[in-house]
N, C-alpha and C positions, 0 to 999 in steps of 0.2 A: 133123898131122892135116889133113887138108880141112877148111875150112869148111863146107858143107854136109854133110861127117859130121858136126862135132861140131855144126853147126845141127840135124841129125834126131836124134839123139842128145835133144840138152835137145825138143825140143818133143813127142817121141814120146812117150818115159819120162816127163814133165812131165802129156799129155794119159791114162796109160795110170791113171796115180796121183791124175791129179786127177780122170778117173770116177770111184774106186774112193771116193775120200770123198765126193762127191755121191751115188754110193749108199748109204753107208752116215749121208750127213746130217750130212758135219763139214766146217769148214773147209778148205778145198784150200793154204791160204798152206807152213802144217807140209807134205804133202804132195807140192810143188814143193823145197821144203828137203832134204824127205827124198832126192826126187830127186837132188839136188845131191851129198849127203854118197855113198849108194849109186854112183854115175857118175862123181867125183872120182877122179884120181889118186894113189895114199894109198902111201906109203911104209910104212904098215898091215895094207897087203894086207889091208883089212876093205872097201874100196870093188870096185868093178869094174875099176880101172884104167883107164878106158876113154880120158878129156878130160887132159891132160898137164897141168902149169903153166902150160905156153907159151902153150898154147891156152886158156886160162881166161883170160888175162890177154888177147890179141889179141880172142879172141870174146866170147866169154862175160859177160866185166866192162864189155864196152865198153859190147854191146848192153842189161845190165842197168841202166845207168846211165842210159840213156834213159829207163831203164823207171817209175825214181825222178823225172826229171826231168816226164815223162807224166803221169805221178799228180798233182805235188804242179799243175802245170797245171789238172789237172784237175776240184782241192779250191779253186783259187783259183776260175777260174769260178763255181762253185755255193757260194760263200761270200758271207751277204752280215751287212756291216755295221752295217748297223743293230738287228741284234740285239742288236747291244751293247747297248745302252743300255734297253733293257727295263727293269724292276725285277725286280730280285733274282738278276739272269742273273750281274753279275759274284760276286754274294757264293758261286752254285752255283759257277765256278769258278775263284775264289779258295780255298774250302773244298776242293774236287775234287783242287787244287795241289797246296797246303800239307802236305793228309795221308797224299798220296802220296809227293809226294817224302820227304820228310823220312824216312819210315819206310823210300826203300832208301837213302837217301843212313847214313839209321846206322848199315843192314846191312853196303853198304860198308865201312865204315867196321870195321866188327866182324870181317869176314871177312880184316882183313888189308890192301882196297885202299888204293889215294891216294888224295888228295883228289879232285884230276879223275876218280880212275877211279871212284871213288864217283858223283861228280856223273855221267858217264855211265849209272853202272847204275841212280843215282835217276830219270834223263830216262829210261830207256828205261822202266821200272818205272812211273814216274808213266800212259807214253804208252798207253792201251786204242784198241783194235781196230774203228777206224768201217768198216770193210768189214764186220765179223762183229757188228759193234752193230748196225748199220742192218738188215742182211740178217736178221739174227734174229727183231726190232721187226718187221718187213715177213711174214718166213716164220710165223710165231706171231701174224700179226694183232695185235697192240698196240699200232699208231700209234694208236688209238681212246683210253689210256687215259691222264689229267691229265698223269701223268707221263713222258713219248712227248717232248713237246715238251726239259723239263728235258735227259732224254740223248741228243737231238738237240743241242740248244745246247752240254750239255760236250762234245760230240764239237768241235763250234766252236771253242769258246775253245783244248782241248788244240791244234788245227791253230795257233790264235794264237801259245801258249807255244812249240809245237817254233820257228817261226819263230825267236823270240827267243832258243830255247837252243841252237841252227846258227849264228848270229854268233856269240854266245857263244865257242862250240869253235873255232868258226871265227880267233874274235878270240886267246885262245888259243896256236891254231896258228903265226899271225901273227907273235906278239908274244912267242914266248917269253918269259926273261923279264922281258922286259917289257909281262905280257897285262895290265896293268891300266892301262897308258897308249893299249893299241892296243884294247882295246874302249871307250871311244868312237869313236875313232879310226875302226874297220870298224862302228860304227853308221851316223857322219856318212854316209861312203863307201855301206852296205848302203842309207840311207834317201836320197840325192841321186839313187842309180840308180831304185831306184822312183818318184823322182818324173817322172826324165825319161821314163820307159818313161810314166809314166800322162798323164804331161802328151801327151806325141807320141802316143799313138794317140785319145790325146784328139782332139789339132792334126788328125792324117790320119783321121779319121775318114768323112768324105767319100770322102776316096782309096781306100781301101780294103776300105770297105761293099756299092759295085759289081763288088769283085773277089771277094767269099763268095759274088754269084749269080752267077756266070759256072758253064758247064756242062764244062769242063774241068781240065782235073789243074790252074788255077793258083791255084783257092782251097786245097789241100791245100799243094801248093807255099810258099803265102801263108803260111800257119799252121806247116808248120816251116820254115822261117825264120827269122821272128819269134820263136820258139823257142829254136832253136839257133843266131842269128844276137844274141841278147841273153843264152844262157849262153855262150857266148864268151866275149863283153865281161866279163860276170859272173867268167871264170875268168882273165882276163887281170889286171882288178882285186881277184883273192886276193878275192871276194862268196859267197856260195854260191851253187849254180849253181840251186838247188832253191826258194829262199828268189826270185828272181830271178822263176822261172817258176810261182812262186805267185801274186804281183803281177800277169806278163803277163796268166795266166788270169782276173783281179781286173780288166783293163782292158778285157779284148775281149769280157766277159760286158758290159759298155755300148753294143759292135756288134750291133744288132741280126742282121742278113745271118748275123753268125757259127752263131749258135744253130742251124742249118740240119744245119750243119758237124760237131758236138760231138758224133754219132753217131758219125761216121768214127776221130772223135781219140780215142775210147774203148777201139774196135777196137786200135787200136795200143796204146791205155798198156795193156790187158790182155795186149795179147802181148806187151810187152817191159818189161814187171811182171812176169810169171810166169818170163823166165829172169831178170829178177834176184832171183827168191828160188832159186832153182837155183844161179845161182853165189855168194847167199851160203850154202848150203845146203854148199857147193865151198871154204868156205872152213873148217869142223869139224873141230876134229881129235879122235882117238880116245885122247889122251893123258891123257882129265882133269885138261890143265891142269897135270899132273905129281905132282896130289895122287891118294892115294889114291884107290880108288872108291868107299869108304864116304864119307868124308868130302866128298866133290864131293858127291854125294847126298846127304846131307844140309846141306849145303851150300842146292843146289836146293831139298830139300823147304821150309825152311824162308823163301828165299825167294817159292816159291808161295805158304804160308799165307799167309806176312806181306801179300803182295801182295793174295790176296783178302781176308782183313780189311781190309784200308787199305782198297779199297773200298765195300766193308760199312758201315764205320765215315762214312767222309765222306758216303755215299746216304744213311744216316741222318740227318746232321746237316744235310744239304743236304734232304732230305724232311720234316722237321720244322719246319722254317724255311720251304721252299714252297707245300707243302703244307696242312702242319697233322699231319703222320701219317706219327709212328712204321716203318709195315707200306710206305709210299709210297714211303718213301729204301731202304728195305732189297731194295725190286724196285729203284730205279735203280740202288743199289750191285751188282748183281744181274744187270740186262743191261748194266754198263760194263766186268766182269772180264776180257771176254776182250785178249788183247794180239798185236799183230799186227805188219800191214807200216808203223806207222811205231817203232815200238821196230827192227822190222830197216833204217827208212832210215837210224835215227840213228848204231845201230852204222859203219850201210857207211860214212857220213861222214866217221867218225874215222878210219873204215883209212885211205881216202882221203886223210886228211890225211896220213899214215902220223905220227901224234902215238908208238907205239908203245905200245900198250895193251900190258896183259898177257893170258896166255895164258887165264888163269883168268876173266879179266871175259867177253872172248870168248865162252868154252865154256858161261858161266851162262849167256847172254844166248841163245842159238843153244836151248839145250836151255830155257829156260825160257819163249820166245817156244813151240817148236813144242806142249810139255809147257800153256801158260796158253790156248791155241787153242783146244784140245783141251776142258780140263779149265772154261775158259771161257763157252766153243760152249753143252755141259753147265749149266754155271750160270744162264746170260742161259735160252738155251730152259724151263725149268723156275722160271725165276723168284719166278714165285706161286704155290706151292707152298712151293719155299725160305724167302720170305717169310710167307709165315699160320704156317710150323715153327720161325720163329725168332721170330715174335711169341709162338706159344705157349709156349716156353721165356722168353722175356725177364716175361712174365706169371705164368710161374711163380717165375721167381725173387724179384719184386715180391711176389708172395700170401705165400711164408716168410720176407723178411726183415719182413712186417709181425706 
């Protein structure tokens, strides 16, 4: 199929479903994934069979990978390392990680996944959607709430953990049976490359800063030359490209003249990230991983319920410790329930490593992200009401016990 025809199908279908999701005030991420499901080439004849597997590999997947890299570059630019040292923030981030990661890992083992697959599932379950969470706080005018800063910090902490998880998974992929040896080797390579990028950008600050001030095509070419150049170097060294993009964005945040070009970068990021979600939907199978439909739905429901309860539990602990209020903590849990782009990014990176994950894991994560994007957005929107209702229930239980 012609390149422009493929690109036309992708952009028009995403635009249509994206507009519908905005009109319904729902997260757009599941809409783009559903577009990919509908328009993929399907042996089950449940899609429209418009884009073949060859077209998908050559066009859509490649453009989608650019979306992941640009997303991590943008997050790195906005990341503030200074906030890590503020009191209580490490406790909040660690509590969120351990409660939700352990819950996801335990369920993975329970449904018959391998240790590695359970690790991947736990990672996908733990990571909330920064895009949905922050957008929800803004749209529902919750940034003035005392817990809003805690919620934003949790999203930042998850970015850090995501980078670490990707290093671990990359090490396992490259090391095979020697994974335990390769993890420190991969960490060392990653750290050296990051240090090289930070030192190089700082050393070239006086050279590149004037280039970003030009009014021709040079500034945007320079940005993408740095992003794709270092991504190519990371690929050659078997280091995760998304981690390198994250720290490159962080390094460029110190170049003041770059900030004026951030809007252009975001526009490219939004376009390619939409294509990435479309490509992710194209990988989904309607065979429910070989399981009977009832068993698949039960496993999915268990995963969804456990994820929601996990966020409320960790939120309650954080709220009690950070704000001295259980109800505030329950609101934190409500705001952080949506899952989305990072769960998808994590699984996409794993697929790119060709680690041979089971169809059950892949299908579960796809259905899980679509479900939690919608359910989580609703819970986050009504976080105040849900927090108050849960507190009423808890108080009644406490009264009955007395």
